[in-house]
C-alpha positions in Angstrom: -17.4 16.1 6.5 -19.0 18.9 8.4 -19.3 16.9 11.6 -19.7 20.0 13.8 -23.1 20.8 12.3 -24.6 17.5 13.2 -24.0 17.9 17.0 -22.4 14.4 16.8 -19.0 13.8 18.4 -17.0 11.1 16.8 -15.7 9.3 19.9 -12.0 8.5 20.3 -12.6 4.8 20.2 -14.5 5.0 16.9 -12.0 7.5 15.4 -9.2 5.2 16.4 -10.9 2.4 14.6 -10.7 4.4 11.4 -6.9 4.8 11.7 -5.9 1.3 10.8 -3.3 1.7 8.1 -3.2 0.0 4.8 -0.4 -2.6 4.5 0.9 -3.1 1.8 0.2 0.0 -0.3 -3.2 0.8 -1.8 -4.0 -1.1 -5.0 -0.9 -3.3 -4.6 -1.4 -6.7 -6.3 -0.5 -9.2 -3.6 -1.2 -12.9 -2.9 -3.1 -13.1 0.3 -2.4 -15.8 2.9 -4.5 -18.9 2.6 -5.6 -18.8 6.2 -2.8 -20.1 8.5 -2.5 -17.6 11.3 1.3 -17.6 11.3 1.3 -16.5 7.7 -1.4 -13.9 8.4 0.6 -12.5 11.2 3.7 -12.2 9.1 1.8 -10.7 6.1 -0.1 -8.1 8.0 2.7 -7.1 10.4 1.4 -8.8 13.6 3.4 -10.5 16.3 3.3 -14.3 16.3 0.0 -15.8 17.3 -0.4 -16.1 21.1 -2.5 -19.0 22.4 -4.1 -19.0 25.9 -6.4 -21.8 26.5 -9.0 -21.9 23.8 -8.2 -18.3 22.6 -5.6 -17.2 20.1 -4.6 -13.5 19.7 -2.9 -11.6 17.0 -1.8 -8.1 18.0 0.1 -5.1 16.6 0.0 -1.3 17.2 -3.1 -0.9 15.0 -5.3 -3.9 15.9 -6.0 -6.8 18.2 -7.8 -9.9 16.9 -8.9 -12.6 19.3 -10.1 -15.9 17.8 -11.6 -18.9 19.6 -10.7 -22.5 18.8 -13.7 -24.3 17.3 -15.7 -21.1 17.0 -16.6 -18.6 14.3 -16.3 -15.8 16.7 -13.7 -13.1 16.1 -13.2 -10.0 18.3 -11.6 -7.3 16.1 -10.7 -4.3 18.2 -13.5 -5.2 20.5 -16.2 -5.7 17.8 -17.7 -9.1 17.5 -17.5 -10.5 14.0 -18.8 -14.0 13.0 -16.5 -15.6 10.4 -17.6 -18.0 7.7 -15.9 -20.9 9.4 -14.4 -21.9 12.7 -10.8 -21.4 13.9 -9.2 -24.8 13.4 -6.1 -26.2 15.2 -3.9 -28.4 13.0 -0.8 -30.4 14.0 1.3 -29.2 11.1 0.2 -25.6 10.5 -1.0 -24.5 13.9 -4.2 -22.4 13.8 -6.0 -21.6 10.6 -9.2 -20.0 9.3 -11.0 -20.3 6.0 -9.5 -18.4 3.0 -12.7 -16.5 2.6 -12.3 -15.1 6.1 -8.9 -13.7 5.1 -10.2 -12.2 1.8 -13.6 -11.0 3.1 -12.9 -10.0 6.7 -9.2 -9.7 7.7 -7.9 -8.1 4.5 -10.7 -5.5 4.1 -10.3 -4.5 7.8 -6.5 -4.4 7.8 -6.1 -2.9 4.3 -9.3 -0.8 4.3 -7.7 1.7 1.8 -7.4 -1.1 -0.7 -10.9 -2.3 -0.1 -12.4 1.2 -0.5 -10.3 2.9 -3.2 -12.9 2.2 -5.9 -16.0 2.9 -3.8 -18.1 6.1 -3.9 -18.8 8.5 -1.0 -21.6 10.9 -2.1 -25.0 9.2 -1.9 -26.5 7.2 1.0 -29.8 5.3 0.7 -31.5 4.4 3.9 -34.1 1.7 3.8 -36.7 1.5 6.7 -37.8 -2.1 6.5 -41.4 -3.3 5.8 -44.1 -0.6 5.6 -47.7 -0.4 4.4 -49.4 -3.9 4.4 -46.1 -5.4 5.7 -45.9 -4.6 9.4 -42.8 -6.6 10.0 -42.2 -7.9 13.6 -44.7 -7.0 16.3 -44.6 -7.2 20.1 -47.3 -8.8 22.3 -48.5 -5.3 22.9 -48.9 -4.5 19.3 -45.7 -2.4 18.7 -45.0 -2.5 15.0 -41.5 -2.8 13.5 -42.4 -0.7 10.4 -43.2 2.4 12.5 -40.0 2.4 14.8 -37.6 1.7 11.9 -39.1 4.7 10.0 -38.5 6.9 13.0 -34.9 5.7 13.3 -34.2 6.2 9.5 -35.8 9.6 9.5 -33.7 10.8 12.4 -30.5 9.4 10.7 -31.5 11.1 7.5 -31.6 14.5 9.2 -28.3 13.9 11.0 -26.5 12.8 7.8 -27.9 15.7 5.8 -26.7 18.1 8.5 -23.3 16.7 7.9 -23.5 17.5 4.2 -24.3 14.0 3.0 -26.8 13.4 0.3 -29.5 10.9 1.5 -32.4 9.2 -0.2 -35.0 7.1 1.7 -36.6 4.1 0.1 -39.8 5.2 1.9 -40.6 8.3 3.9 -44.1 7.1 5.0 -46.2 4.0 5.5 -45.7 2.7 2.0 -45.7 -0.9 0.8 -42.5 -1.8 -1.1 -41.2 -5.1 -2.4 -37.6 -6.2 -1.7 -36.9 -5.7 -5.4 -38.3 -2.1 -5.2 -35.7 -1.2 -2.5 -32.7 -2.4 -4.5 -34.1 -0.7 -7.6 -34.4 2.6 -5.7 -30.7 2.3 -4.7 -29.7 1.5 -8.2 -31.6 4.4 -9.8 -30.2 6.8 -7.1 -26.7 5.6 -8.0 -26.2 4.9 -4.3 -22.7 4.6 -2.8 -24.0 2.7 0.2 -27.2 1.1 1.3 -28.4 0.5 4.9 -31.6 -1.5 5.6 -33.0 -0.9 9.1 -35.0 -3.5 10.9 -36.1 -4.8 14.3 -35.9 -8.4 15.4 -38.1 -11.0 17.1 -37.5 -14.3 18.7 -39.5 -17.1 20.4 -37.4 -16.8 23.5 -38.4 -13.4 25.1 -35.0 -13.2 26.9 -33.1 -12.8 23.6 -32.0 -9.2 23.0 -29.3 -7.1 21.4 -28.2 -5.5 18.2 -26.8 -7.3 15.2 -25.5 -6.2 11.8 -25.6 -8.4 8.6 -23.5 -8.3 5.5 -23.7 -10.7 2.5 -22.2 -14.2 2.8 -19.3 -14.9 0.5 -19.9 -17.3 -2.4 -19.5 -20.9 -1.5 -19.8 -20.3 2.2 -22.6 -20.8 4.8 -24.2 -17.9 6.6 -23.9 -17.4 10.3 -27.2 -19.1 11.2 -27.1 -21.8 8.5 -25.0 -24.7 7.4 -26.2 -24.3 3.8 -23.7 -23.1 1.2 -24.4 -21.4 -2.1 -21.8 -21.1 -4.8 -23.6 -18.4 -6.8 -22.1 -15.0 -7.1 -24.8 -12.4 -6.4 -24.6 -8.7 -7.4 -23.8 -7.8 -3.8 -20.8 -10.1 -3.7 -18.9 -7.7 -6.0 -18.7 -5.5 -2.8 -17.6 -8.2 -0.4 -14.6 -6.3 0.9 -16.4 -2.9 1.2 -19.4 -4.7 2.8 -17.2 -5.8 5.7 -15.7 -2.4 6.2 -19.2 -0.7 6.1 -20.6 -3.3 8.5 -17.7 -2.9 10.9 -18.0 0.9 11.2 -21.8 0.9 11.3 -21.9 -1.9 14.0 -19.1 -0.2 16.0 -21.1 3.1 15.9 -24.2 1.4 17.1 -22.5 -0.4 19.9 -20.7 2.6 21.1 -23.9 4.7 21.2 -26.6 2.2 22.3 -26.7 0.4 25.6 -27.4 -3.0 24.2 -26.0 -6.5 24.0 -23.6 -7.0 21.1 -24.8 -9.9 18.9 -22.1 -9.2 16.3 -21.6 -8.7 12.6 -23.1 -11.7 10.9 -23.5 -13.1 7.4 -26.7 -13.8 5.5 -28.1 -13.8 2.0 -31.1 -11.5 2.5 -32.4 -10.3 -0.8 -31.6 -6.7 -0.2 -28.0 -7.7 0.4 -27.8 -10.0 -2.6 -29.3 -7.5 -5.0 -27.6 -4.4 -3.6 -25.8 -2.3 -6.3 -23.3 -0.9 -3.8 -21.8 -1.8 -0.4 -24.8 -2.7 1.9 -25.7 -3.7 5.4 -28.8 -4.8 7.2 -29.1 -3.8 10.8 -31.4 -5.3 13.5 -31.7 -2.6 16.1 -33.3 -4.7 18.9 -35.9 -7.4 19.7 -39.6 -6.4 20.0 -40.1 -9.8 21.6 -38.1 -8.6 24.6 -40.2 -6.4 26.9 -37.3 -4.3 28.1 -35.9 -3.7 24.7 -39.3 -2.9 23.3 -39.8 -0.3 26.0 -36.4 1.3 25.1 -37.3 1.3 21.4 -40.6 3.0 22.1 -38.7 5.9 23.7 -38.0 8.5 21.0 -34.7 9.5 22.7 -33.4 5.9 22.5 -34.4 5.7 18.8 -32.4 8.9 18.3 -29.4 7.2 20.0 -29.7 4.4 17.5 -29.9 6.9 14.6 -26.9 8.8 16.0 -24.8 5.6 16.3 -25.7 4.7 12.7 -24.8 8.1 11.5 -21.4 8.0 13.2 -20.6 4.7 11.6 -21.7 5.9 8.1 -19.6 9.1 8.5 -16.5 7.2 9.5 -17.0 4.9 6.5 -17.4 7.7 4.1 -14.4 9.5 5.5 -12.4 6.2 5.0 -13.5 6.1 1.3 -12.4 9.7 0.9 -9.0 8.9 2.4 -8.6 5.8 0.1 -9.3 8.0 -2.9 -6.8 10.6 -1.7 -4.1 8.0 -1.2 -4.7 6.5 -4.6 -4.6 9.9 -6.3 -1.2 10.7 -4.6 0.1 7.4 -5.7 -0.9 8.0 -9.3 1.0 11.3 -9.5 
């Protein structure tokens, strides 16, 4: 990656996030822990779980994970991730999480090389949400989501291309596109990753912050819903890589934008369900919040969002390259 040409400096914190080592080796066939934290700690090389009040921590030289009893919240190296289920306390087994949270969150983040060794790293598709007849969210003053997300996506496109990354936009102007159109564009482009860019709105004007969505695992409920769905969508083929991409993109955004962290969440949005490659949907702020609207209207702040997004994508692509390199060495 030709990072120097972008003018972007990959911060030490984000670079360190990319250094979590694979354990065990890439492509090793292993049986993952079912969800008991003691077993997870032993398998991934952590010290025994440490409980303090309602919090439980797993820690080693590469990562710190803090869980909260009765909550879906997980802090992974400072990034807020919403699990599929709550941390449970059991008399017999101590603390445990859902098996899907081991396979779709812990394992991809702790053995990222395994999660990424079959992914591509050449083509990025950026999807500015809405457009044309579909204005998206709007503020009381009439600020339209479709215009700001196009500005953010266009800035990120330039930064990524300056780093030598091939980028395709689902729309480069005020065009109406269906949700199916967006996935089809990514499919025809043979995209290696897909990022859909949006702004949020809420009935409560005090709500603010940035959140990143990846696809919910089969059989589980999304972050804001108790409804489960056992269907396997096209996007579920990339559950592991989705998590890694979501982590680096969200980390990049939070390190670059002065905004509340609403976390990495799970949902079954159509663009995530139908994505032919690892995919995330980012909500860059709330137009219903006056202060956040004012920031988003400032082109320099939109550029900061784009820069954070670019950082996260570049780290992800570099991790995929590294996974391929490790796998190639192992095959020799």
